[in-house]
C-alpha positions in Angstrom: 4.1 -19.1 -16.5 6.5 -17.8 -14.0 8.2 -15.4 -16.5 5.0 -13.7 -17.0 4.2 -13.7 -13.3 7.5 -12.4 -11.9 11.1 -11.9 -13.1 13.3 -13.1 -10.2 15.9 -10.3 -9.1 19.3 -11.0 -8.4 18.9 -14.7 -9.1 22.5 -15.7 -9.4 23.5 -13.9 -6.3 20.6 -15.4 -4.2 21.5 -18.9 -5.3 25.2 -18.3 -4.6 24.3 -16.9 -1.2 22.4 -19.9 -0.2 25.5 -22.0 -0.7 23.4 -24.8 -1.6 24.3 -28.5 -0.6 22.8 -31.2 -2.8 21.2 -33.0 0.1 20.0 -30.1 2.0 16.6 -28.8 3.3 15.9 -25.2 1.9 13.0 -22.9 2.2 11.7 -20.2 -0.4 9.2 -18.3 1.9 8.2 -15.9 -1.0 7.3 -18.4 -3.9 5.5 -16.2 -6.2 6.2 -17.3 -9.8 8.6 -19.9 -8.5 11.6 -18.4 -10.5 13.9 -18.7 -7.4 12.5 -22.1 -6.3 13.0 -23.7 -9.8 16.6 -22.6 -9.6 17.2 -24.0 -6.1 15.8 -27.3 -7.3 18.5 -27.3 -10.0 21.1 -27.4 -7.4 19.5 -30.0 -5.1 20.2 -33.7 -5.5 17.6 -36.5 -5.3 17.4 -36.4 -1.5 17.3 -32.5 -1.3 14.1 -30.7 -0.1 12.5 -27.5 -0.9 9.8 -26.0 0.9 7.9 -23.0 -0.7 5.6 -20.5 1.1 3.0 -18.1 -0.3 -0.3 -16.9 0.8 -1.5 -15.6 -2.4 -3.9 -18.0 -4.2 -2.5 -16.8 -7.7 0.8 -18.2 -6.8 -0.6 -21.6 -6.2 -1.0 -22.0 -10.0 2.7 -21.9 -10.3 3.4 -25.1 -8.2 6.1 -27.3 -9.2 5.5 -31.0 -9.9 8.6 -32.5 -8.2 8.8 -35.0 -5.2 11.4 -32.9 -3.6 9.1 -29.8 -3.5 6.4 -28.9 -0.8 4.2 -25.9 -1.2 2.5 -24.2 1.9 -0.3 -21.8 1.3 0.6 -19.9 4.4 2.2 -16.4 5.3 5.9 -16.9 6.3 5.1 -15.6 9.7 4.1 -19.1 10.3 7.5 -20.6 9.2 8.4 -22.7 12.3 5.0 -24.2 12.8 4.5 -25.3 9.1 8.2 -26.7 9.1 7.2 -28.7 12.2 4.0 -30.0 10.5 6.2 -31.3 7.7 8.5 -33.1 10.1 11.3 -30.7 9.5 13.1 -29.3 12.6 16.2 -27.6 10.9 17.0 -26.2 7.5 20.1 -25.5 5.6 19.0 -22.3 4.1 16.0 -19.7 3.7 15.4 -17.2 1.0 13.0 -14.3 1.2 12.2 -11.8 -1.6 10.2 -9.3 0.1 7.6 -6.9 -1.4 5.0 -7.2 -4.1 5.4 -9.4 -7.1 5.2 -8.0 -10.7 2.0 -10.1 -11.1 0.3 -8.6 -8.2 1.2 -5.1 -9.5 -0.2 -6.0 -12.8 -3.4 -7.2 -11.7 -5.7 -4.2 -11.6 -8.4 -5.6 -9.2 -5.7 -6.1 -6.5 -5.4 -2.4 -5.9 -1.5 -2.5 -5.7 -0.7 -0.2 -8.5 -1.1 3.5 -9.0 -1.5 2.8 -12.8 -4.9 1.5 -12.7 -8.2 2.9 -11.6 -9.5 0.1 -9.2 -11.0 -0.5 -5.7 -8.2 0.1 -2.9 -7.8 -3.5 -1.8 -3.9 -4.3 -1.4 -4.5 -7.5 0.4 -1.7 -10.1 -0.4 -3.9 -12.7 1.4 -7.2 -12.5 -0.4 -8.8 -14.0 2.9 -7.6 -11.2 5.1 -10.3 -8.8 6.2 -8.5 -5.3 6.3 -8.3 -3.6 2.9 -6.6 -0.2 2.0 -10.1 1.3 1.6 -11.1 0.2 5.2 -7.7 2.0 6.5 -8.6 5.2 4.6 -12.4 5.3 5.7 -12.0 4.3 9.5 -8.6 5.3 10.8 -8.4 8.4 12.8 -6.5 11.5 11.6 -3.5 10.9 13.9 -3.4 7.2 12.8 -3.2 8.2 9.3 -0.6 10.9 9.9 1.6 8.3 11.6 0.9 5.8 8.7 1.7 8.0 5.8 4.7 9.6 7.7 6.4 6.3 9.0 5.5 3.7 6.4 5.3 6.1 3.3 7.8 8.8 4.3 5.4 11.2 3.0 6.5 14.7 3.7 3.2 16.4 4.1 1.7 13.3 6.1 -0.2 15.5 8.5 -2.1 17.5 5.9 -2.6 14.6 3.9 -4.3 12.8 6.7 -6.5 15.7 7.4 -7.7 16.0 3.7 -8.4 12.1 3.7 -10.6 12.4 6.9 -12.4 15.6 5.5 -13.0 14.0 2.1 -14.4 11.0 3.4 -17.2 12.8 5.1 -19.0 13.5 1.9 -18.3 10.3 0.0 -16.3 6.9 1.2 -12.8 6.6 -0.2 -13.1 3.3 -2.1 -11.1 3.7 -5.5 -8.1 5.4 -6.6 -10.1 8.2 -8.1 -11.8 8.7 -4.7 -8.5 9.0 -3.1 -7.2 11.5 -5.5 -10.4 13.5 -5.1 -9.8 13.7 -1.4 -6.2 14.3 -1.7 -6.5 16.9 -4.2 -4.0 19.7 -4.0 -1.7 17.8 -1.5 -0.4 15.8 -4.4 2.6 17.7 -5.7 2.7 18.7 -9.4 5.4 17.0 -11.3 6.0 14.4 -8.7 2.6 12.7 -8.8 3.8 9.2 -9.5 6.5 9.1 -6.6 4.0 10.6 -4.2 1.3 8.0 -4.9 4.0 5.2 -4.8 4.8 6.3 -1.2 1.1 6.7 -0.1 0.5 3.2 -1.7 3.5 1.8 0.1 2.2 2.9 3.3 -1.2 1.5 3.0 0.0 -1.8 1.8 2.2 -2.1 4.8 -0.3 -1.5 7.0 -3.0 -3.8 5.5 -0.5 -6.6 5.3 1.2 -5.9 8.8 4.5 -6.4 6.7 7.0 -5.0 9.2 5.5 -7.0 12.1 5.3 -10.3 10.0 8.9 -9.8 8.8 10.3 -9.4 12.3 8.3 -12.5 13.4 9.8 -14.2 10.5 13.4 -13.1 11.1 13.3 -14.3 14.7 12.1 -17.9 13.7 14.8 -18.2 11.0 17.3 -18.3 14.0 15.3 -21.0 15.5 15.0 -23.5 12.6 18.5 -22.8 10.9 21.3 -25.3 11.0 24.7 -24.1 12.1 26.4 -22.9 9.0 23.0 -22.5 7.3 22.4 -19.2 5.2 19.6 -16.7 5.4 19.2 -14.7 2.2 16.8 -11.8 2.3 16.1 -9.3 -0.5 14.3 -6.0 0.3 13.1 -3.0 -1.7 12.7 -0.1 0.6 14.4 0.9 3.8 11.5 0.1 6.0 12.3 -3.5 5.2 16.0 -3.4 4.7 16.6 -1.9 8.1 15.2 -4.6 10.2 16.9 -7.3 8.1 20.4 -5.4 8.5 20.0 -4.9 12.2 18.9 -8.6 12.9 21.7 -10.0 10.9 24.2 -7.6 12.5 22.9 -7.6 16.3 20.2 -10.4 16.6 17.7 -7.7 17.4 15.7 -4.9 15.7 16.5 -2.0 18.2 19.4 -1.2 20.2 23.1 -2.6 20.6 24.0 -6.4 20.4 23.7 -8.2 23.5 26.9 -9.6 25.3 27.5 -12.3 27.7 29.3 -12.0 31.0 32.7 -12.4 29.2 31.8 -9.7 26.5 31.0 -12.2 23.6 28.4 -11.1 21.3 25.1 -13.0 21.7 23.6 -13.1 18.2 22.5 -15.9 15.9 24.1 -14.9 12.6 27.2 -13.6 11.1 27.0 -11.1 8.2 28.3 -12.4 5.0 27.5 -9.2 3.1 29.3 -6.2 4.8 27.3 -4.1 2.1 24.2 -4.9 0.6 24.4 -6.7 -2.8 22.7 -4.5 -5.6 22.0 -5.2 -9.3 24.6 -4.7 -11.9 23.8 -2.5 -14.9 22.9 -5.4 -17.1 20.1 -6.6 -14.8 18.8 -3.0 -14.4 18.4 -2.9 -18.2 16.5 -6.3 -18.2 14.5 -5.6 -15.0 13.5 -2.2 -13.8 12.3 -3.5 -10.5 15.9 -4.6 -9.7 16.6 -0.9 -9.2 15.7 -0.7 -5.6 16.6 -4.3 -4.6 19.1 -4.7 -1.6 20.4 -8.3 -0.8 21.9 -9.4 2.5 23.1 -12.7 3.7 23.8 -14.1 7.1 25.3 -17.4 8.1 24.0 -19.1 11.3 26.7 -19.2 14.1 
């Protein structure tokens, strides 16, 4: 089923980046269709362990029947606590493939894709309370302006926010058609798809608190990783890539790296990839989703 669910991006590079030890303990925090997890298991011996996280109920259908495999139906923001519950204090490697899976994009009722007329949901965790429709109908004009501008990098964020707030007075914005009605002339002609993708990205990040969750997760990776262990993170836009890059390089998300009294840098990881790894021509032909993928690897000091 996993091939229909989601084609793993940069699979060979991810596995190579983990530098897998046969008897090691590894974590795939974005299980999805299980493509990366199945490949990790191929490199593990009988004493190896793989823990996979995914909060999406649809991903649970792809669970792997293997005594070395443990599935956790939680968001990876709860990485450390769930590893402790399994009796695991330290791991040898962690893989994160951020963003939305192909499966989620292809399910119209999830509301992730601009290709389908559907309700504006966008919850990765179906038990979550906040939906994209609620954001559009309850956030203030100022909140929407910041949301579209920062998370979507929408150029006319201010006027779009005003149009949404004005448009929802007559009729709540529940569906893609409702949004297009409210946004109207603010969607640039000839660039509709790119523009809507930016707006949807902003809404999805807000609904799922993606940047906060990512930063919480990255801090926890340093706490559970063994010395010499590898952190492998793949992101799909600059808002995700920036905190990953900063954390690996500096051990923090803003400002310069901390130093001790003697001038030694205080950071948990050393960067293995000076530049982000990107897909080659062959992979781009096979999988268009690889186009925006950036892979970064760090090793625990």
